N, C-alpha and C positions, 0 to 999 in steps of 0.2 A: 516612732519606732519606741519604747523601751527601750533600759540600755542598764543594766548591772551597775549598783552602786559604789562597787567592788568586786575586786578579781576573784573568786574562789576557783583553783585548780581543782583537777579530780580527787584528789589525795584528801584533800579534804570533804568528802563527800561523806552525807548519813549515810546513806542507802543505794545499792546496785541493783540493779533489776534488768532482766532480759528484754524487757519492753515500758517504757512508760506511758500510757495514753491520756492528753489530753484532753480534757473536760469530761464532764459527768450527766449531760444531755443523751437523747436521743442516738447518738451517732458515735458515743462514747460505751452506754452500754452496753449496745448491738457489737460493741467491739470486741468488749469486752468478752461476753458470751459466748462467739464465735473461738478467741482465743483460746477458752479455759477448755471450750469443747475441741476445739482439734488438734492443741500444743499443751497438753496438763502438764508436760511438764516443765513448762516456761515460767519466770517469775515474772510478772506483774505486776500494777499498780494505775489509778488512775488519780490524775490532780483534776480538782475545779477551786478552782478560783474562789465561787458563792461558797453560802455557808450550807448549801443543802442540793441534794441533785437536781436534773429538769433543763436546767438550762434556758432557752425560751421559755420556757411556761412557769420558768422560776423569777425570771426577768420580768415579763409584763405583765401588769397586777391592774392594769385596766377596767371600769365597767365589763362586763361582759365577755372578756376575754375568750373564747374558744380557738376550735380549729375551722381554718378553712378550703382544710384536706379529707377526704373522707377517713376516719382510723380502721377499716379492713383492708389500706394498703400504707396508712400510714402507721399505724401499727407494726408490733415487727410479727417477721416472717415463724419463728418461735414462736413466740406468745400470743395465741389465737386471740384476737377484739370481740368481747361479749357484749359490750356497750352501743349505744347509738349512734350512727353512724357519724354524724360532726358531737364533737365533745367539748366540753368546759376546759379551759387550763386544770381545775379542781379533780375534773376525774380522769385527765391524761394524768397529773405528775399521781394519783393514786392506781393508775396501771403498770409508773415506772418503778413506784415504792414495790408493787408485789414481782416486777420482772428482778431485781434488783437483791429480794428475800428469797424466789425463788433460784434464784442463779448463786446468790450466799458471794454476793460481790462489795458486799457494807465492808467488811473489813479490809479490801482492797482498795479505796475511796479514801484519800484525803482531800479533806474540804478546809475551804481557806488558806490554799497552796497558789501563788498567783506568778506561771511562770514569768521570769525578767527576761534570761538569755538562755541561749545553746548554741550548745559548739560542741563542733564534729574533731575529732583528730582521729586519723584515719591510720597512724602509729598504732594506735589502742582498740580500734576499730568501737570507738562508743563515742554516743554522748557525755554531753556535761552541762546539766542543767541547773542554772541561777536562779533559784525562791526562792518566794518575800511568802513568809511565816505572819499570816492576818495576825492573827491571836497576841503574838506579840514584837511583830513589824522585823524579827531576825532574817535575816539571809542563812538559807544553809544549800548546802549544793546536793542534786541524786544527779550518777549513770546508766545509764543503759546502756546496750545495744542495739535498739531499735526504735526509734522513735515517731506516735502516729497523732501527727494532730487532731482530732476533733473536736475542736472548739469553737463550730461556727464557721462564720462567714460576713459577722458586722461586728459593731465593737457594744457589747453590752454596759459598758459604763455610762453610756450618751447616747441619747439618740441623734435625728440630721435636722438642725433647726435655722431655716433660712435667717441672715440678717434684714430685717424688714427699716424703714425709716418711721423713728418717734414710739418704738418698743418698750423705752426707757420713759416715756409720757403714760402708757397707757393705766389705769387705775385700778384695776384686777388683776388674777389670778392668768400666769403662762404656763402651761403645762406642757411636757412632751407627755405620749400614751407611758413610753419606754422606761419613763420617771417616775411614774402615777405616787402621788401620798398618801400614803395612808389614813384612813379616815376621814378623805380627804370632800365636802358638805357641795353637793350643788343640786341643792333643794332650793329651787325658789330663784335659777341665777340663773339667767341667761347665758349659754352658752355655743362658742360659735366654735367649730372642727374645721379646719385649714385640712381640707387634703380628700380623697374621694377612693383612695388603695380599702385596701384589705382591713385597718386598722379602721378608720372610718366606719367601713361595713356595719361594723362588729361595737364599734360606742356606741354610735349616733340611737341606734334603736335602743339599746342598754339603759340611755341614758331621757329617750324621750320620756314622755309623762309623770316625770321623779326631778323635771326643772322646772323652771320658767315656761322656756324654748330650746330648743337645739337647732343650730345649723349649721347643714356641711357647705364651706367654702369652698368651690373647687376652681382654680385656674383652668381643666378642660376635664373634661368630661373622662370616664372610665367605663370601660365593660363591665355588666353587673349580671353576674348566674342567679336568678329566683328558682331554689332549688327545690326543694321538697322535702323535708325529712322525713317524710314515711316515701321508705322505698317498698311495692308490692312484692316484686320478687324475693327484697330478704322475708315477708312473712310469710308467702309460701315457700321459700325453704328449710324456715322455720315449722313449718308445720308437716314437716315429712321426717319431724324429729333424727335427725343425722348427728350424726358425730357430731361434735363443735367444729375439730380438728378438717373434717370433710365439708361444713358448710363455711368457715372462714374460707378457706380457701377455692371454692366458688366465686364463694361472693368478691374475694382478691381476682378474682379474671374477669368475671363479671365488666367491676368498676374498672379494670385496666384497660380491658376492652370498648370499653364507652368513652374514657379517658383519650382516647390512641386514635378512636373517631374524629372525636371533636378537633385534635391536634389539628391531624390529616386536611379535615375541612376546613382549621382556621386558615391552613395557605392553599388549598387548591378552590375554596369554593365562600372566602372571606365573605361577601355581602350578600349571600344568604342564610349563612352563618347568625352574623350581626343582625336580620332582620329577623330571623327564630330570636332571637336572646332581648331584643325593644320589644315583640309583642309579649316573653314572660312580665317583662319591667308595666308595658300600658295595659296586659290584664289586670293589675293591686294599683295600680296608679287611676285609670280612665281612659279615656279618648279626648279628654277635655286641656288635658296635663302637657305640658311640651315636652315632650318625650326627648324628641330627636335634638333640642338644645341640650338639656341638662344627662342626659343618656345614652349621646353617638360619640365614641370618639373619633381623631380622624385618623387612627389609626389599623390594623387587623387587630380580629380578636384573637389576643395569646401571644401578638407582641409585648402585651405586659400582662403582669400577674393578672388572671381573671379574677375579679373577686367574688365569691360567693355567700348571696343574703338567703338565710333559711326560711322558707315558707316566705318567702317577699318581708319578714321584717320590719326592716328599717322603710319600704315605701307601703305599707300600712300607714306607719308612724306620721308622714308626707302626708298619706286620703285624712290620717285624723286629726292632723294640723299642729300636731307635737312636737314635729322633724316640718324642715325646709330645704328646698335648697339653690345653693347661690350659683352661677356661673358669671365668672369676671376675675380681671386682676386687685391685686392688691398695692392701694397707693400710700400706703400708710396706717401706722397705727395714730389714735389718737386716746383724749381720757374715756374717753366714754364707750371704744373698740374701734373699728379697722372704717377708715374711709378706703372706698371702693373706686376703681379707673371713669367708674362710670356715674360718680360723683356723691355714689348713697353711701349713706354709711350702715351700716351695721354694730347694730350696739352690741354689748356684749359686758358683761362681771367675772366671765371665763370664755380666755381662748386657751383652742387642744391646738398645739403644734403638731397636726398628725402626717409629717412629710418627710417619713419616713427614717433608715437610719446609715449609719459610716459603712459603708464594707472596711474588711479590715482581712488580710493573707497573715496568715500563722498567728492570730493573736496580735498584734503587732509586737512577737516575739523579738527581739535582738536575734539575727543568727549569725553562723560562722562556718563554716567551710575551711580545716584545715588552716587556720590565722584570717584566711580574706573573709570579711562580711557579706552575707549572703543576699543578692540581689533579684530577689524571685523572679524582677519583671525581664530578664534577661535569662530566663529560662525559659524550655520545651517542656510541657506540661507530658507524660506520660500516661496517657490516658483520663485525663484530669487527676491522676491517685497518687504521680512518683513525680520529679523533676530534673533533667537533663544536669549530670554534674551532682548531685547531689546524693550522696549513700544513705543507705538505710534509715529511710523519711518517704513517710504518705500522708496522706492527706483525704480527709473525707469531708465530700465534699457532695451534696445531694444534687435532687433533679428543685428547676425552677417552677415545670407546669406539673408533674406529673411529684407524689408523695413524696418528702425528703428521703423518706429510708427505705423507699423501693433501691435509691443510688447505692446508700447507708449498707447493705444487704449486699449488694454485689461485690465492693471496698474490700468488705470483711471476709471476705471467701475469698476476694481475691491476692489481698494482706497475706491470709494464713497458710494457701496457697504457694506463695512466691516464699513467703518460711520454710514450707517445707521443701523448697527447691535449695535453697539457701542449704539444709541439713543435708539434703540428698547428697548435695556435692560437697560439703565440709565447709563451705564461704563464708566469711566473716564478712561479709560486704558485698554486696549489690547495688550497683549505680548504673541506675540511663546515661546511655550516652548515645548523638547519633552516628550512624551507619554515612556512610561515605555519601549513597544515593538519597540520604532525608537530609545532605545540606546544602539542596537548591531549592529547599521547600521555602514558598512566600511563607512570612509572620501577620498572623493573626490575630486579632485580641482571643481571650480565653473564652470569654460568650461576645458575640459577634452582634451589629446593632438590627439587622436584619433579618435573624433571628426573635431578641430577645433587646428589648431599648427600656428598661422602668430604668428612671430619675437611679437611681441607689448605685447598678449597674454602671452606665455611662461614666458616674460620676468617678468612680475609681474604680475601673478594670484597667486605667494603667499603672497600679500596684501590680495586677495578678499576674502569671507565668503567659508565654506563648502559646499558641496553639500552631499546627501547620494543617496540611491539606491529603493527608492520610496517616490510616493508622501503626502506629499508637500514636502516633503526637497528633489527637486529637481530643477534643470535649465535646461531646455529639450532643450532650441533655436531650439524649432520644430511649426511651429505657425500650423499644420495639428493635433496638439496633444494640444495645449493651445486652437484654441479657442472653444475646446467644453470642455475643463476642467475648465480653469480659472473663466469665467464666472458660469457655475455649481460648483464649489466650494462651499463646504458643513463650513461651515464658524461656526459649533459645532463642529468641529472629535473630540475636545479635542487637539487641539495642539496650538490654541487660548486661555489663562485665559484672562476673563474680569473682570473687579474692578471697 
């Protein structure tokens, strides 16, 4: 975790705000909108490490980067998405730029500000943040009454790359999609993409036909959803000439219902759902292709992220012979490529490690409460938003199956309602605390492996807070529950201590 290079106390703060929001991506922009709308009297600012807004969509610049969630639910509830259902990073950034301009948020965003530490002082009822200003490498301090973490859940500076034997022997380039070099030349090169998640499903068709050949190398298969980009229902709605807000609302409802049905079936009838997904892959690759070996995982659908393949573009590239898939384990890297455990050599000029990212909690910021270092893993999560024993701190953590923004919106509404409740009672502090009846709860991981067992979750879940088995000490990861439970949450049920 980061640590301050030198201690800066609150008296040295360059500015004080009622609320500081860390992160200017989807979550931070949504939080700022709700805060400005419901609490216009409060001063607030957004702190963003990168040189511009966008978060994930600014970090990732590999070829073909696009959403794998539909934009009608990934877009903001308060700003209808009018573009295609699936969008490129460029289109999403343009949409966020519009949102910032329309909401007048630009003057509130401090770019190039990396938060190193945050310390809470109960005697003053405020947080003091130590910040590194990247333009001059100076350290400054800011204080706030309420801290709202919207920085995401993985490390943006670097992705996750396993250590394989012989990596130093490889004569070509090894690159992670998260740090894709600008103007990286792939023409005429043999590319091996290690991994078969959403990133690989995007990158493979983007470079296919623009390089000598691209191979997706996977240790085990992933469930893929070959999804048409043409939405007949959307076209019918557009033909009705509905007001944009009404069209957007209907599309969101329809997509959420379809998604909820798929998630329910992944638990109740996984074999039938899996057979349908395989049939979709087979429709593009043909009956002669060994679909079961390469595209039938040994886990039920949606236990890991379901990778969308728009119009089956990756499978079409494989059908044309521009791309291929290999299911095997890596023995070692060699000068000319990757030696597999089967003994085969995958020749390569470029190896792309699409092997995921590193989970992080609170942006790896060093945190303390009244002089004690905060160990997040020893706290209980309160609806996946607040944490036991930690005053005036909220975290926006979205969904892993439904669009991230659907939960970000619920969190924003909850936090703003909580701030209003504090005002009503004249409280300067609110701290989640276990009631007597909660103390017998059996601790569970923040995300349980029987619910969602993607590699990046399992590698990093130990740094995350605990959850219990009863509300509000539960992180449901289920929009069908949260859409009613979070807006209707009782803020005076005894689990929130106001002072």
